[in-house]
N, C-alpha and C positions, 0 to 999 in steps of 0.2 A: 654803499657807504663808497664816500673820497676818499682819501688816506689825505692826512693834513702834511703839508709841506711849509715852511718856513725857511724864504729866502731873509737873508742877514746880508746888508753890505754896509759902505757908510758912505756911498755918491761917489767913489774915486771912480778914474776910466778904469779902472780892473774891474769894481763892482758893477757897473751901467754893463761892458760886455759880457759877463758872465753872466749878468741878468735875463739880455738878449740872447744868447746862448746858448743857456742854461734853464734858468728858472721858466722863464715865458716858451722852452721847448714842452714844458713839461704837459700832457695829454689834461686838459680840463674836463676829460670824463671819470679819468681816473683820482685827478688829483685838485685837492682845494688848497692855491697857494696863496702865504699872505707874502707881503713884503715888507721889511723892515730896514728901516734907514737907522741903523746907533746914531746916529750925528745925529736925530733932530726928534729921537726918541731915547736917547740915555737912560730910563728908567725901567729899560727892557732888556741891558746889558747881563744882567744878572742873570737873567732868564734863558739868554743865551750859552752862560756859561755851562749852568746849570745841565741845558742840552748838549755838551764838550765841544762848542765852537772854541776856538782856538785863535783864529784870524777871519778875516772877511774878506771876499767875499765865501759864504757857506751856505748850505740849502742842509738843513734836519729834515728829514722824511722818517714818520713814522717813529720816532724818536733817537736815529741816528742821524751825527753828522756828517757831514760829506766838506770837506774844504775844497772849495772849488780853485784855486788861484790866491797866491799870498797878495793881501795887499793890504794891509794893512794887520799890526797883532791887537788883540784887545787892548792892552794895556796904554794901547794910543787915541785909544776910546775916550777912556777914563781920563785924561786928562786936560 
């Protein structure tokens, strides 16, 4: 069974680079990666925050949030 991984981002240059270098580098045999653009899917912000995401880009693997770099705080996505 693959481990679920969710890559949350806002489409900014920092997020795009993190997606290229981190999320896309995960072994597809081990991880089922979902890419969530919070600017296009604001209804997913609450779930991201509940998973511990404080800023994007962030990767949530098996329920643990990993903040890759600081692109934008979650508060910026709510306005």
